[in-house]
Every structure is written in structure tokens, then in C-alpha cells.
mmCIF file of the C-alpha atoms, coordinates in Angstrom:
data_MODEL
# 
_entry.id   MODEL 
# 
loop_
_atom_site.group_PDB 
_atom_site.id 
_atom_site.type_symbol 
_atom_site.label_atom_id 
_atom_site.label_alt_id 
_atom_site.label_comp_id 
_atom_site.label_asym_id 
_atom_site.label_entity_id 
_atom_site.label_seq_id 
_atom_site.pdbx_PDB_ins_code 
_atom_site.Cartn_x 
_atom_site.Cartn_y 
_atom_site.Cartn_z 
_atom_site.occupancy 
_atom_site.B_iso_or_equiv 
_atom_site.pdbx_formal_charge 
_atom_site.auth_seq_id 
_atom_site.auth_comp_id 
_atom_site.auth_asym_id 
_atom_site.auth_atom_id 
_atom_site.pdbx_PDB_model_num 
ATOM 1   C CA . MET A 1 1   ? -127.485 48.439 -56.893 1.00 0.00 ? 1   MET A CA 1 
ATOM 2   C CA . SER A 1 2   ? -128.328 51.832 -55.436 1.00 0.00 ? 2   SER A CA 1 
ATOM 3   C CA . ILE A 1 3   ? -131.501 53.781 -56.014 1.00 0.00 ? 3   ILE A CA 1 
ATOM 4   C CA . LYS A 1 4   ? -132.402 57.428 -55.775 1.00 0.00 ? 4   LYS A CA 1 
ATOM 5   C CA . ARG A 1 5   ? -134.679 58.059 -52.859 1.00 0.00 ? 5   ARG A CA 1 
ATOM 6   C CA . LYS A 1 6   ? -137.523 60.478 -53.273 1.00 0.00 ? 6   LYS A CA 1 
ATOM 7   C CA . PRO A 1 7   ? -137.235 63.435 -50.886 1.00 0.00 ? 7   PRO A CA 1 
ATOM 8   C CA . SER A 1 8   ? -140.966 63.165 -50.258 1.00 0.00 ? 8   SER A CA 1 
ATOM 9   C CA . LEU A 1 9   ? -140.571 60.007 -48.239 1.00 0.00 ? 9   LEU A CA 1 
ATOM 10  C CA . SER A 1 10  ? -137.568 60.377 -45.971 1.00 0.00 ? 10  SER A CA 1 
ATOM 11  C CA . THR A 1 11  ? -136.131 63.848 -45.880 1.00 0.00 ? 11  THR A CA 1 
ATOM 12  C CA . LEU A 1 12  ? -139.172 66.050 -45.287 1.00 0.00 ? 12  LEU A CA 1 
ATOM 13  C CA . ALA A 1 13  ? -139.709 65.089 -41.676 1.00 0.00 ? 13  ALA A CA 1 
ATOM 14  C CA . GLY A 1 14  ? -142.351 67.733 -41.119 1.00 0.00 ? 14  GLY A CA 1 
ATOM 15  C CA . ASP A 1 15  ? -144.580 66.346 -43.861 1.00 0.00 ? 15  ASP A CA 1 
ATOM 16  C CA . VAL A 1 16  ? -144.054 62.593 -43.755 1.00 0.00 ? 16  VAL A CA 1 
ATOM 17  C CA . THR A 1 17  ? -145.175 60.306 -40.949 1.00 0.00 ? 17  THR A CA 1 
ATOM 18  C CA . PRO A 1 18  ? -142.626 58.249 -38.993 1.00 0.00 ? 18  PRO A CA 1 
ATOM 19  C CA . ARG A 1 19  ? -144.081 55.046 -40.411 1.00 0.00 ? 19  ARG A CA 1 
ATOM 20  C CA . GLN A 1 20  ? -143.727 56.352 -43.956 1.00 0.00 ? 20  GLN A CA 1 
ATOM 21  C CA . ARG A 1 21  ? -140.056 57.129 -43.380 1.00 0.00 ? 21  ARG A CA 1 
ATOM 22  C CA . ILE A 1 22  ? -139.452 53.691 -41.847 1.00 0.00 ? 22  ILE A CA 1 
ATOM 23  C CA . TRP A 1 23  ? -141.202 51.998 -44.770 1.00 0.00 ? 23  TRP A CA 1 
ATOM 24  C CA . ASP A 1 24  ? -139.108 53.972 -47.233 1.00 0.00 ? 24  ASP A CA 1 
ATOM 25  C CA . ALA A 1 25  ? -135.948 52.864 -45.410 1.00 0.00 ? 25  ALA A CA 1 
ATOM 26  C CA . ILE A 1 26  ? -137.145 49.247 -45.520 1.00 0.00 ? 26  ILE A CA 1 
ATOM 27  C CA . ARG A 1 27  ? -137.722 49.420 -49.279 1.00 0.00 ? 27  ARG A CA 1 
ATOM 28  C CA . HIS A 1 28  ? -134.368 51.152 -49.713 1.00 0.00 ? 28  HIS A CA 1 
ATOM 29  C CA . GLN A 1 29  ? -132.568 48.292 -47.934 1.00 0.00 ? 29  GLN A CA 1 
ATOM 30  C CA . HIS A 1 30  ? -134.583 45.763 -49.907 1.00 0.00 ? 30  HIS A CA 1 
ATOM 31  C CA . ALA A 1 31  ? -133.462 47.372 -53.167 1.00 0.00 ? 31  ALA A CA 1 
ATOM 32  C CA . GLU A 1 32  ? -129.841 47.500 -51.979 1.00 0.00 ? 32  GLU A CA 1 
ATOM 33  C CA . ASP A 1 33  ? -129.251 43.883 -50.931 1.00 0.00 ? 33  ASP A CA 1 
ATOM 34  C CA . GLY A 1 34  ? -132.562 42.378 -49.845 1.00 0.00 ? 34  GLY A CA 1 
ATOM 35  C CA . LEU A 1 35  ? -131.527 42.227 -46.179 1.00 0.00 ? 35  LEU A CA 1 
ATOM 36  C CA . ILE A 1 36  ? -133.270 44.450 -43.649 1.00 0.00 ? 36  ILE A CA 1 
ATOM 37  C CA . THR A 1 37  ? -132.053 45.171 -40.125 1.00 0.00 ? 37  THR A CA 1 
ATOM 38  C CA . THR A 1 38  ? -133.007 47.686 -37.468 1.00 0.00 ? 38  THR A CA 1 
ATOM 39  C CA . GLN A 1 39  ? -129.503 49.138 -37.581 1.00 0.00 ? 39  GLN A CA 1 
ATOM 40  C CA . GLY A 1 40  ? -129.727 49.495 -41.353 1.00 0.00 ? 40  GLY A CA 1 
ATOM 41  C CA . ILE A 1 41  ? -133.046 51.318 -41.030 1.00 0.00 ? 41  ILE A CA 1 
ATOM 42  C CA . ARG A 1 42  ? -131.551 53.734 -38.504 1.00 0.00 ? 42  ARG A CA 1 
ATOM 43  C CA . ILE A 1 43  ? -128.597 54.413 -40.814 1.00 0.00 ? 43  ILE A CA 1 
ATOM 44  C CA . ALA A 1 44  ? -130.894 54.951 -43.803 1.00 0.00 ? 44  ALA A CA 1 
ATOM 45  C CA . LEU A 1 45  ? -132.894 57.429 -41.733 1.00 0.00 ? 45  LEU A CA 1 
ATOM 46  C CA . LYS A 1 46  ? -129.692 59.234 -40.676 1.00 0.00 ? 46  LYS A CA 1 
ATOM 47  C CA . ARG A 1 47  ? -130.668 58.672 -37.041 1.00 0.00 ? 47  ARG A CA 1 
ATOM 48  C CA . GLU A 1 48  ? -133.462 61.223 -37.114 1.00 0.00 ? 48  GLU A CA 1 
ATOM 49  C CA . HIS A 1 49  ? -134.110 62.283 -33.535 1.00 0.00 ? 49  HIS A CA 1 
ATOM 50  C CA . ASP A 1 50  ? -137.896 62.129 -33.727 1.00 0.00 ? 50  ASP A CA 1 
ATOM 51  C CA . LEU A 1 51  ? -137.725 58.458 -34.711 1.00 0.00 ? 51  LEU A CA 1 
ATOM 52  C CA . THR A 1 52  ? -136.884 56.343 -31.672 1.00 0.00 ? 52  THR A CA 1 
ATOM 53  C CA . ASP A 1 53  ? -135.906 52.687 -31.626 1.00 0.00 ? 53  ASP A CA 1 
ATOM 54  C CA . GLY A 1 54  ? -139.374 52.101 -30.201 1.00 0.00 ? 54  GLY A CA 1 
ATOM 55  C CA . HIS A 1 55  ? -140.998 53.599 -33.312 1.00 0.00 ? 55  HIS A CA 1 
ATOM 56  C CA . VAL A 1 56  ? -138.940 51.300 -35.529 1.00 0.00 ? 56  VAL A CA 1 
ATOM 57  C CA . SER A 1 57  ? -139.414 48.109 -33.523 1.00 0.00 ? 57  SER A CA 1 
ATOM 58  C CA . ASP A 1 58  ? -143.156 48.684 -33.044 1.00 0.00 ? 58  ASP A CA 1 
ATOM 59  C CA . TYR A 1 59  ? -143.703 49.154 -36.770 1.00 0.00 ? 59  TYR A CA 1 
ATOM 60  C CA . LEU A 1 60  ? -141.531 46.154 -37.637 1.00 0.00 ? 60  LEU A CA 1 
ATOM 61  C CA . ARG A 1 61  ? -143.617 43.962 -35.317 1.00 0.00 ? 61  ARG A CA 1 
ATOM 62  C CA . ALA A 1 62  ? -146.824 45.225 -36.927 1.00 0.00 ? 62  ALA A CA 1 
ATOM 63  C CA . LEU A 1 63  ? -145.441 44.579 -40.424 1.00 0.00 ? 63  LEU A CA 1 
ATOM 64  C CA . ILE A 1 64  ? -144.452 41.042 -39.440 1.00 0.00 ? 64  ILE A CA 1 
ATOM 65  C CA . ALA A 1 65  ? -147.899 40.398 -37.949 1.00 0.00 ? 65  ALA A CA 1 
ATOM 66  C CA . GLY A 1 66  ? -149.465 41.724 -41.157 1.00 0.00 ? 66  GLY A CA 1 
ATOM 67  C CA . GLY A 1 67  ? -147.342 39.486 -43.387 1.00 0.00 ? 67  GLY A CA 1 
ATOM 68  C CA . PHE A 1 68  ? -145.317 42.301 -44.960 1.00 0.00 ? 68  PHE A CA 1 
ATOM 69  C CA . LEU A 1 69  ? -141.996 41.287 -43.395 1.00 0.00 ? 69  LEU A CA 1 
ATOM 70  C CA . VAL A 1 70  ? -140.585 37.931 -42.388 1.00 0.00 ? 70  VAL A CA 1 
ATOM 71  C CA . ARG A 1 71  ? -137.551 37.237 -40.225 1.00 0.00 ? 71  ARG A CA 1 
ATOM 72  C CA . SER A 1 72  ? -134.941 35.266 -42.156 1.00 0.00 ? 72  SER A CA 1 
ATOM 73  C CA . ASN A 1 73  ? -132.989 34.076 -39.090 1.00 0.00 ? 73  ASN A CA 1 
ATOM 74  C CA . PRO A 1 74  ? -135.684 33.266 -36.491 1.00 0.00 ? 74  PRO A CA 1 
ATOM 75  C CA . ASP A 1 75  ? -133.586 30.533 -34.842 1.00 0.00 ? 75  ASP A CA 1 
ATOM 76  C CA . ALA A 1 76  ? -130.537 32.735 -34.271 1.00 0.00 ? 76  ALA A CA 1 
ATOM 77  C CA . LEU A 1 77  ? -129.152 33.258 -30.767 1.00 0.00 ? 77  LEU A CA 1 
ATOM 78  C CA . PRO A 1 78  ? -130.669 36.165 -28.764 1.00 0.00 ? 78  PRO A CA 1 
ATOM 79  C CA . ALA A 1 79  ? -127.569 38.343 -29.215 1.00 0.00 ? 79  ALA A CA 1 
ATOM 80  C CA . THR A 1 80  ? -127.615 37.882 -32.983 1.00 0.00 ? 80  THR A CA 1 
ATOM 81  C CA . THR A 1 81  ? -128.793 40.736 -35.184 1.00 0.00 ? 81  THR A CA 1 
ATOM 82  C CA . ALA A 1 82  ? -132.302 40.085 -36.465 1.00 0.00 ? 82  ALA A CA 1 
ATOM 83  C CA . ILE A 1 83  ? -132.460 40.039 -40.255 1.00 0.00 ? 83  ILE A CA 1 
ATOM 84  C CA . TYR A 1 84  ? -135.731 40.563 -42.102 1.00 0.00 ? 84  TYR A CA 1 
ATOM 85  C CA . MET A 1 85  ? -136.869 40.162 -45.672 1.00 0.00 ? 85  MET A CA 1 
ATOM 86  C CA . LEU A 1 86  ? -139.608 42.094 -47.456 1.00 0.00 ? 86  LEU A CA 1 
ATOM 87  C CA . LYS A 1 87  ? -142.338 39.580 -48.248 1.00 0.00 ? 87  LYS A CA 1 
ATOM 88  C CA . ARG A 1 88  ? -145.050 41.929 -49.534 1.00 0.00 ? 88  ARG A CA 1 
ATOM 89  C CA . ASP A 1 89  ? -143.938 45.130 -51.208 1.00 0.00 ? 89  ASP A CA 1 
ATOM 90  C CA . VAL A 1 90  ? -147.175 47.054 -51.699 1.00 0.00 ? 90  VAL A CA 1 
ATOM 91  C CA . GLY A 1 91  ? -145.507 50.094 -53.228 1.00 0.00 ? 91  GLY A CA 1 
ATOM 92  C CA . VAL A 1 92  ? -144.369 53.482 -52.063 1.00 0.00 ? 92  VAL A CA 1 
ATOM 93  C CA . GLU A 1 93  ? -147.124 54.080 -49.505 1.00 0.00 ? 93  GLU A CA 1 
ATOM 94  C CA . ALA A 1 94  ? -146.456 52.697 -46.036 1.00 0.00 ? 94  ALA A CA 1 
ATOM 95  C CA . PRO A 1 95  ? -148.949 49.995 -45.026 1.00 0.00 ? 95  PRO A CA 1 
ATOM 96  C CA . ARG A 1 96  ? -151.408 51.095 -42.374 1.00 0.00 ? 96  ARG A CA 1 
ATOM 97  C CA . VAL A 1 97  ? -151.311 48.182 -40.022 1.00 0.00 ? 97  VAL A CA 1 
ATOM 98  C CA . ARG A 1 98  ? -152.206 47.685 -36.382 1.00 0.00 ? 98  ARG A CA 1 
ATOM 99  C CA . ARG A 1 99  ? -150.084 45.808 -33.859 1.00 0.00 ? 99  ARG A CA 1 
ATOM 100 C CA . ASP A 1 100 ? -152.019 42.601 -34.470 1.00 0.00 ? 100 ASP A CA 1 
ATOM 101 C CA . GLY A 1 101 ? -151.453 42.848 -38.237 1.00 0.00 ? 101 GLY A CA 1 
ATOM 102 C CA . SER A 1 102 ? -154.975 43.967 -39.108 1.00 0.00 ? 102 SER A CA 1 
ATOM 103 C CA . GLN A 1 103 ? -155.433 46.945 -41.393 1.00 0.00 ? 103 GLN A CA 1 
ATOM 104 C CA . PRO A 1 104 ? -157.804 49.849 -40.664 1.00 0.00 ? 104 PRO A CA 1 
ATOM 105 C CA . PRO A 1 105 ? -159.936 51.300 -43.455 1.00 0.00 ? 105 PRO A CA 1 
ATOM 106 C CA . PRO A 1 106 ? -158.283 54.082 -45.489 1.00 0.00 ? 106 PRO A CA 1 
ATOM 107 C CA . PRO A 1 107 ? -159.014 57.665 -44.427 1.00 0.00 ? 107 PRO A CA 1 
ATOM 108 C CA . GLY A 1 108 ? -161.667 59.574 -46.332 1.00 0.00 ? 108 GLY A CA 1 
ATOM 109 C CA . ARG A 1 109 ? -159.323 61.859 -48.269 1.00 0.00 ? 109 ARG A CA 1 
ATOM 110 C CA . GLU A 1 110 ? -157.378 58.886 -49.535 1.00 0.00 ? 110 GLU A CA 1 
ATOM 111 C CA . GLN A 1 111 ? -160.627 57.317 -50.687 1.00 0.00 ? 111 GLN A CA 1 
ATOM 112 C CA . LEU A 1 112 ? -161.509 60.531 -52.530 1.00 0.00 ? 112 LEU A CA 1 
ATOM 113 C CA . TRP A 1 113 ? -158.141 60.626 -54.301 1.00 0.00 ? 113 TRP A CA 1 
ATOM 114 C CA . ARG A 1 114 ? -158.296 57.031 -55.438 1.00 0.00 ? 114 ARG A CA 1 
ATOM 115 C CA . THR A 1 115 ? -161.933 57.301 -56.473 1.00 0.00 ? 115 THR A CA 1 
ATOM 116 C CA . LEU A 1 116 ? -161.125 60.306 -58.655 1.00 0.00 ? 116 LEU A CA 1 
ATOM 117 C CA . LYS A 1 117 ? -158.927 58.114 -60.834 1.00 0.00 ? 117 LYS A CA 1 
ATOM 118 C CA . ILE A 1 118 ? -161.794 55.703 -61.448 1.00 0.00 ? 118 ILE A CA 1 
ATOM 119 C CA . ILE A 1 119 ? -164.977 57.755 -61.529 1.00 0.00 ? 119 ILE A CA 1 
ATOM 120 C CA . GLY A 1 120 ? -164.357 60.023 -64.525 1.00 0.00 ? 120 GLY A CA 1 
ATOM 121 C CA . THR A 1 121 ? -166.344 63.267 -64.320 1.00 0.00 ? 121 THR A CA 1 
ATOM 122 C CA . CYS A 1 122 ? -168.164 63.940 -61.074 1.00 0.00 ? 122 CYS A CA 1 
ATOM 123 C CA . THR A 1 123 ? -169.783 66.475 -58.804 1.00 0.00 ? 123 THR A CA 1 
ATOM 124 C CA . GLY A 1 124 ? -168.817 66.778 -55.175 1.00 0.00 ? 124 GLY A CA 1 
ATOM 125 C CA . GLN A 1 125 ? -171.840 64.732 -54.132 1.00 0.00 ? 125 GLN A CA 1 
ATOM 126 C CA . GLU A 1 126 ? -171.124 61.994 -56.677 1.00 0.00 ? 126 GLU A CA 1 
ATOM 127 C CA . LEU A 1 127 ? -167.507 61.787 -55.554 1.00 0.00 ? 127 LEU A CA 1 
ATOM 128 C CA . ALA A 1 128 ? -168.526 61.598 -51.892 1.00 0.00 ? 128 ALA A CA 1 
ATOM 129 C CA . ASP A 1 129 ? -171.073 58.864 -52.634 1.00 0.00 ? 129 ASP A CA 1 
ATOM 130 C CA . ALA A 1 130 ? -168.587 56.812 -54.664 1.00 0.00 ? 130 ALA A CA 1 
ATOM 131 C CA . ALA A 1 131 ? -165.808 57.179 -52.072 1.00 0.00 ? 131 ALA A CA 1 
ATOM 132 C CA . THR A 1 132 ? -167.995 56.355 -49.074 1.00 0.00 ? 132 THR A CA 1 
ATOM 133 C CA . THR A 1 133 ? -167.699 52.945 -47.462 1.00 0.00 ? 133 THR A CA 1 
ATOM 134 C CA . ALA A 1 134 ? -169.534 51.434 -44.509 1.00 0.00 ? 134 ALA A CA 1 
ATOM 135 C CA . ALA A 1 135 ? -166.415 51.915 -42.384 1.00 0.00 ? 135 ALA A CA 1 
ATOM 136 C CA . THR A 1 136 ? -165.548 55.416 -43.591 1.00 0.00 ? 136 THR A CA 1 
ATOM 137 C CA . PRO A 1 137 ? -168.365 57.689 -44.794 1.00 0.00 ? 137 PRO A CA 1 
ATOM 138 C CA . VAL A 1 138 ? -167.324 60.779 -46.751 1.00 0.00 ? 138 VAL A CA 1 
ATOM 139 C CA . SER A 1 139 ? -169.402 63.956 -46.667 1.00 0.00 ? 139 SER A CA 1 
ATOM 140 C CA . ARG A 1 140 ? -170.207 66.184 -49.611 1.00 0.00 ? 140 ARG A CA 1 
ATOM 141 C CA . ALA A 1 141 ? -168.529 69.085 -47.786 1.00 0.00 ? 141 ALA A CA 1 
ATOM 142 C CA . ALA A 1 142 ? -165.273 67.104 -47.553 1.00 0.00 ? 142 ALA A CA 1 
ATOM 143 C CA . ALA A 1 143 ? -165.457 66.203 -51.237 1.00 0.00 ? 143 ALA A CA 1 
ATOM 144 C CA . ASP A 1 144 ? -166.230 69.788 -52.258 1.00 0.00 ? 144 ASP A CA 1 
ATOM 145 C CA . GLU A 1 145 ? -163.302 71.157 -50.252 1.00 0.00 ? 145 GLU A CA 1 
ATOM 146 C CA . TYR A 1 146 ? -160.927 68.576 -51.726 1.00 0.00 ? 146 TYR A CA 1 
ATOM 147 C CA . LEU A 1 147 ? -162.077 69.220 -55.290 1.00 0.00 ? 147 LEU A CA 1 
ATOM 148 C CA . THR A 1 148 ? -161.642 72.965 -54.762 1.00 0.00 ? 148 THR A CA 1 
ATOM 149 C CA . MET A 1 149 ? -158.045 72.561 -53.596 1.00 0.00 ? 149 MET A CA 1 
ATOM 150 C CA . LEU A 1 150 ? -157.231 70.058 -56.345 1.00 0.00 ? 150 LEU A CA 1 
ATOM 151 C CA . SER A 1 151 ? -158.711 72.429 -58.891 1.00 0.00 ? 151 SER A CA 1 
ATOM 152 C CA . ARG A 1 152 ? -156.571 75.318 -57.651 1.00 0.00 ? 152 ARG A CA 1 
ATOM 153 C CA . ALA A 1 153 ? -153.498 73.097 -57.975 1.00 0.00 ? 153 ALA A CA 1 
ATOM 154 C CA . GLU A 1 154 ? -154.659 72.048 -61.475 1.00 0.00 ? 154 GLU A CA 1 
ATOM 155 C CA . TYR A 1 155 ? -154.989 68.394 -60.510 1.00 0.00 ? 155 TYR A CA 1 
ATOM 156 C CA . VAL A 1 156 ? -158.595 68.400 -61.667 1.00 0.00 ? 156 VAL A CA 1 
ATOM 157 C CA . LYS A 1 157 ? -160.241 70.431 -64.404 1.00 0.00 ? 157 LYS A CA 1 
ATOM 158 C CA . THR A 1 158 ? -163.716 71.899 -64.432 1.00 0.00 ? 158 THR A CA 1 
ATOM 159 C CA . VAL A 1 159 ? -165.805 70.289 -67.176 1.00 0.00 ? 159 VAL A CA 1 
ATOM 160 C CA . ARG A 1 160 ? -168.953 72.204 -66.213 1.00 0.00 ? 160 ARG A CA 1 
ATOM 161 C CA . GLU A 1 161 ? -169.161 75.395 -64.218 1.00 0.00 ? 161 GLU A CA 1 
ATOM 162 C CA . GLY A 1 162 ? -171.542 75.397 -61.305 1.00 0.00 ? 162 GLY A CA 1 
ATOM 163 C CA . LYS A 1 163 ? -174.579 77.632 -61.162 1.00 0.00 ? 163 LYS A CA 1 
ATOM 164 C CA . PRO A 1 164 ? -177.646 77.887 -58.914 1.00 0.00 ? 164 PRO A CA 1 
ATOM 165 C CA . GLY A 1 165 ? -179.233 74.458 -58.748 1.00 0.00 ? 165 GLY A CA 1 
ATOM 166 C CA . VAL A 1 166 ? -176.544 72.858 -60.924 1.00 0.00 ? 166 VAL A CA 1 
ATOM 167 C CA . PRO A 1 167 ? -173.316 71.724 -59.238 1.00 0.00 ? 167 PRO A CA 1 
ATOM 168 C CA . ALA A 1 168 ? -169.967 71.993 -60.975 1.00 0.00 ? 168 ALA A CA 1 
ATOM 169 C CA . ARG A 1 169 ? -168.464 68.876 -62.535 1.00 0.00 ? 169 ARG A CA 1 
ATOM 170 C CA . PHE A 1 170 ? -164.797 67.984 -62.323 1.00 0.00 ? 170 PHE A CA 1 
ATOM 171 C CA . GLN A 1 171 ? -162.409 65.472 -63.836 1.00 0.00 ? 171 GLN A CA 1 
ATOM 172 C CA . LEU A 1 172 ? -158.937 64.349 -62.838 1.00 0.00 ? 172 LEU A CA 1 
ATOM 173 C CA . VAL A 1 173 ? -156.245 65.510 -65.257 1.00 0.00 ? 173 VAL A CA 1 
ATOM 174 C CA . PRO A 1 174 ? -154.531 62.190 -66.192 1.00 0.00 ? 174 PRO A CA 1 
ATOM 175 C CA . SER A 1 175 ? -151.035 63.679 -66.232 1.00 0.00 ? 175 SER A CA 1 
ATOM 176 C CA . ARG A 1 176 ? -151.574 64.978 -62.692 1.00 0.00 ? 176 ARG A CA 1 
ATOM 177 C CA . TRP A 1 177 ? -152.011 61.534 -61.144 1.00 0.00 ? 177 TRP A CA 1 
ATOM 178 C CA . THR A 1 178 ? -148.708 61.594 -59.267 1.00 0.00 ? 178 THR A CA 1 
ATOM 179 C CA . GLY A 1 179 ? -149.094 58.415 -57.232 1.00 0.00 ? 179 GLY A CA 1 
ATOM 180 C CA . PRO A 1 180 ? -151.238 56.544 -54.711 1.00 0.00 ? 180 PRO A CA 1 
ATOM 181 C CA . MET A 1 181 ? -150.805 58.886 -51.750 1.00 0.00 ? 181 MET A CA 1 
ATOM 182 C CA . ALA A 1 182 ? -153.522 61.501 -51.487 1.00 0.00 ? 182 ALA A CA 1 
ATOM 183 C CA . PRO A 1 183 ? -152.415 65.141 -51.686 1.00 0.00 ? 183 PRO A CA 1 
ATOM 184 C CA . GLN A 1 184 ? -152.859 66.675 -48.248 1.00 0.00 ? 184 GLN A CA 1 
ATOM 185 C CA . ILE A 1 185 ? -154.597 69.914 -47.304 1.00 0.00 ? 185 ILE A CA 1 
ATOM 186 C CA . ARG A 1 186 ? -152.538 71.596 -44.629 1.00 0.00 ? 186 ARG A CA 1 
ATOM 187 C CA . ARG A 1 187 ? -153.903 73.827 -41.902 1.00 0.00 ? 187 ARG A CA 1 
ATOM 188 C CA . THR A 1 188 ? -152.244 76.755 -43.674 1.00 0.00 ? 188 THR A CA 1 
ATOM 189 C CA . LYS A 1 189 ? -154.458 76.038 -46.712 1.00 0.00 ? 189 LYS A CA 1 
ATOM 190 C CA . GLN A 1 190 ? -151.604 74.684 -48.760 1.00 0.00 ? 190 GLN A CA 1 
ATOM 191 C CA . LEU A 1 191 ? -151.850 71.518 -50.824 1.00 0.00 ? 191 LEU A CA 1 
ATOM 192 C CA . TYR A 1 192 ? -148.903 69.199 -50.316 1.00 0.00 ? 192 TYR A CA 1 
ATOM 193 C CA . ASP A 1 193 ? -148.296 66.206 -52.586 1.00 0.00 ? 193 ASP A CA 1 
ATOM 194 C CA . PRO A 1 194 ? -146.470 63.431 -50.690 1.00 0.00 ? 194 PRO A CA 1 
ATOM 195 C CA . ASN A 1 195 ? -145.845 61.572 -53.955 1.00 0.00 ? 195 ASN A CA 1 
ATOM 196 C CA . THR A 1 196 ? -143.547 64.336 -55.198 1.00 0.00 ? 196 THR A CA 1 
ATOM 197 C CA . GLY A 1 197 ? -142.583 66.023 -51.938 1.00 0.00 ? 197 GLY A CA 1 
ATOM 198 C CA . GLU A 1 198 ? -143.828 69.381 -53.186 1.00 0.00 ? 198 GLU A CA 1 
ATOM 199 C CA . VAL A 1 199 ? -146.250 72.062 -52.049 1.00 0.00 ? 199 VAL A CA 1 
ATOM 200 C CA . VAL A 1 200 ? -148.348 72.340 -55.201 1.00 0.00 ? 200 VAL A CA 1 
ATOM 201 C CA . TYR A 1 201 ? -150.661 75.139 -54.119 1.00 0.00 ? 201 TYR A CA 1 
ATOM 202 C CA . SER A 1 202 ? -150.477 77.931 -51.543 1.00 0.00 ? 202 SER A CA 1 
ATOM 203 C CA . ARG A 1 203 ? -153.312 80.305 -50.853 1.00 0.00 ? 203 ARG A CA 1 
ATOM 204 C CA . VAL A 1 204 ? -152.073 83.865 -51.184 1.00 0.00 ? 204 VAL A CA 1 
ATOM 205 C CA . THR A 1 205 ? -153.126 86.076 -48.289 1.00 0.00 ? 205 THR A CA 1 
ATOM 206 C CA . LYS A 1 206 ? -153.041 89.850 -48.418 1.00 0.00 ? 206 LYS A CA 1 
ATOM 207 C CA . THR A 1 207 ? -152.163 92.379 -45.783 1.00 0.00 ? 207 THR A CA 1 
ATOM 208 C CA . GLU A 1 208 ? -154.471 95.230 -44.895 1.00 0.00 ? 208 GLU A CA 1 
ATOM 209 C CA . GLY A 1 209 ? -152.589 97.397 -47.342 1.00 0.00 ? 209 GLY A CA 1 
ATOM 210 C CA . GLY A 1 210 ? -153.402 94.999 -50.167 1.00 0.00 ? 210 GLY A CA 1 
ATOM 211 C CA . GLU A 1 211 ? -149.896 93.559 -50.562 1.00 0.00 ? 211 GLU A CA 1 
ATOM 212 C CA . PRO A 1 212 ? -149.563 89.760 -50.677 1.00 0.00 ? 212 PRO A CA 1 
# 
């Protein structure tokens, strides 16, 4: 059985991390025949030059240590191709896992995105408070910036306009929940959604003559 691969995960090398592309290739092989090899990953990735064998092997070792992959032929001779099986498929987002298999806390923006789905209506401060953990505090400024960009991309709607002394309230638009990966604010002030592989908002800048 073959599956269509989302361009957001393997083909947009400038937007997707090496680990995300490797994870996508692993899940692709798993869906094809359940057998995962380093060679198969390299073929699935079309031998992208910025992904070395070291990148692949390092991430495979981390996934094994974290219990996501298991080798199906551990007793094979040294020259035999190692074959792996996906033990824990946690979905489209690549597991963040250290070499020893431990997992770091999620970054703040990811916490904001996931909290938005749960919290209902919120102000920037309320979102920051709800998304904050002991390991990863989230500031009101970070929440406000994220809500502003999500609002411009129509991912959240304004349920109460802000005014002096009264902060604006926002709510996630249910149909705009595109997946578990947090939309990313680029340095160019674009909003990129890794779940769809699309730039969903671009700030329009004007020249001195007033033309965009």
C-alpha cells in the first residue's frame, strides 16, 4: 500500500527540520511494508544533501533509546542490513528525543498552540499562564505576539476587542486546527504552518513610494 506524503514534512527542506524529514521517511516505510532500514530512509528522502548518514544514524539511535523504534534482527551478522520496526507511532510530529532516549519539554510556542485548543477564549496573559510549565515558562509578550499572528492568518478570532485597561480576548477557530505542530513565525514576519506546508500569512511591506 502506498500513501501520499505531505509536502510539509519532506519536500520543503528550508522549513522542516532534518529530524522531521527522517521521521516522515520512517513512517512512510512503516506504511509501505513495516520494515525500516537506513537505506530505505535515504531513498525516501531522495538523498537530500543536507541530511548526512550521521544525521540519520544519530536520530535512529535516539529513537531506539526512547522506545520508538526496535531492531527486528539484533542477532544478525555485522555485515547484515539492520532492520527496524516502528514500535511507537506518535503521529506526524517527529519525537523530540535526546541521545539517551529522554525527551525535553516542548518549546513555548508549541505549548501555546496546544493550549489554545483546550482553553477556549483567552487573553494573552491567560494563554501564557495556562501554557507555562515549570520547565518552560511562557511570557505574556510571547503569547500576545503569537495571538496577533494567528489572528492575522485567521486561525483565531477576536471575541472581544481590546481597549485601555481591558485586554482583547481570542478564541481558536475550530476549522483552523490543522494539526499538532505549532505554526511558526518566521524572521520575515510570515506565519508558516508545518501541518499543511503553507505560508498562511505574509506581512505586506511598502516601499517609500507607497507601493507594496
